[in-house]
C-alpha positions as CSV (number, residue, x, y, z in Angstrom):
1,Q,0.0,0.0,0.0
2,V,1.3,3.4,-0.9
3,Q,1.7,6.0,1.9
4,L,1.2,9.7,1.1
5,V,2.7,12.5,3.2
6,E,1.6,16.0,2.4
7,S,3.4,19.1,3.6
8,G,3.9,22.8,3.0
9,G,0.6,24.3,4.2
10,G,0.3,27.3,6.4
11,L,-1.3,30.6,7.0
12,V,-0.9,33.2,4.3
13,Q,-2.5,36.5,3.4
14,A,-4.7,36.9,0.3
15,G,-2.5,37.3,-2.7
16,G,0.3,35.2,-1.3
17,S,1.8,32.0,-2.4
18,L,2.5,28.5,-1.0
19,R,4.1,25.4,-2.4
20,L,2.7,22.1,-1.3
21,S,4.6,18.8,-1.5
22,C,3.4,15.2,-1.4
23,A,5.8,12.4,-1.0
24,A,4.7,8.9,-1.9
25,S,6.2,5.6,-0.9
26,G,6.6,2.9,-3.4
27,S,7.8,2.7,-7.0
28,I,4.4,2.5,-8.5
29,F,4.0,6.3,-8.1
30,R,5.5,6.9,-11.5
31,F,2.9,4.9,-13.3
32,N,-0.1,6.7,-11.9
33,A,-1.8,10.0,-12.6
34,M,-1.7,12.1,-9.4
35,G,-4.0,14.8,-8.2
36,W,-4.3,17.4,-5.5
37,Y,-7.7,17.5,-3.7
38,R,-9.0,19.9,-1.1
39,Q,-11.8,19.8,1.5
40,A,-13.1,23.0,3.1
41,P,-15.2,22.8,6.3
42,G,-18.6,21.5,5.6
43,K,-17.9,20.6,2.0
44,Q,-16.9,17.5,0.1
45,R,-13.4,16.8,-1.0
46,G,-12.8,17.8,-4.6
47,L,-10.1,17.5,-7.2
48,V,-8.4,20.8,-8.0
49,A,-5.5,19.7,-10.2
50,S,-4.2,16.5,-11.8
51,I,-1.1,15.4,-13.7
52,T,-0.7,12.2,-15.7
53,S,2.3,10.0,-15.5
54,V,3.8,11.8,-18.5
55,G,3.0,15.3,-17.3
56,R,-0.2,16.3,-18.8
57,T,-2.1,18.6,-16.5
58,T,-5.7,19.7,-15.8
59,Y,-7.1,22.2,-13.4
60,A,-10.5,23.1,-11.9
61,D,-11.8,26.4,-13.2
62,S,-11.5,27.9,-9.7
63,V,-7.7,27.5,-9.7
64,K,-6.8,27.8,-13.3
65,G,-4.1,30.3,-14.0
66,R,-3.1,30.5,-10.3
67,F,-2.1,26.9,-9.3
68,T,0.5,24.7,-11.0
69,I,0.9,21.0,-10.5
70,S,4.1,19.2,-11.2
71,R,5.8,16.0,-10.3
72,D,9.3,14.5,-9.9
73,N,9.1,10.7,-10.5
74,A,12.6,10.2,-9.3
75,K,11.6,11.5,-5.9
76,S,8.1,10.1,-6.0
77,T,6.8,13.5,-5.2
78,V,4.1,15.7,-6.6
79,Y,3.9,19.5,-6.0
80,L,1.3,22.2,-6.1
81,Q,2.5,25.8,-6.5
82,M,-0.3,28.1,-5.4
83,N,-0.2,31.8,-6.3
84,S,-2.6,34.6,-5.9
85,L,-4.3,32.8,-3.1
86,K,-7.8,33.7,-2.1
87,P,-9.7,33.2,1.2
88,E,-11.9,30.6,-0.6
89,D,-8.8,28.5,-1.2
90,T,-8.8,27.8,2.6
91,A,-9.0,24.0,3.0
92,V,-7.2,20.9,3.9
93,Y,-5.2,19.8,0.8
94,Y,-4.6,16.1,0.0
95,C,-2.8,14.3,-2.8
96,N,-3.8,10.9,-4.2
97,R,-3.8,9.1,-7.4
98,V,-6.4,9.8,-10.0
99,S,-7.8,6.5,-11.2
100,V,-11.4,5.7,-12.2
101,S,-10.8,2.0,-12.3
102,D,-8.7,1.5,-9.1
103,G,-9.8,4.3,-6.9
104,P,-7.6,6.3,-4.5
105,W,-4.9,4.9,-2.2
106,S,-5.4,5.4,1.5
107,W,-5.6,9.1,2.3
108,G,-2.8,10.9,4.1
109,Q,-3.2,13.4,6.9
110,G,-3.4,16.4,4.5
111,T,-2.0,19.8,5.0
112,Q,-4.0,22.8,6.1
113,V,-4.0,25.9,4.0
114,T,-5.5,29.0,5.5
115,V,-5.8,32.3,3.5
116,S,-6.7,35.4,5.4
117,S,-8.4,38.4,3.9
């Protein structure tokens, strides 16, 4: 089973930036599309950005142009660069694979991002 460890969250003012990291155990990381998800209080967890095993990216409309997802397969790590942060970006951020057929791996603890106005 793959273990996921997210880091890099924190408290930032609106307009600021953060870079999240997610380290995955296991060599199968490189064969999987990966995504960053977020869950705000009282809301369901949703996908905000994804990247295929070969680097093709997609973004939710709410973050397009502000967030950038990337990956380093040699380090089994996926990143999320978040710029021009808004209070509505406040949430716990998680990474996981994106797979319709196999479903997600076990979820990590996530990393809290709080954007103050």
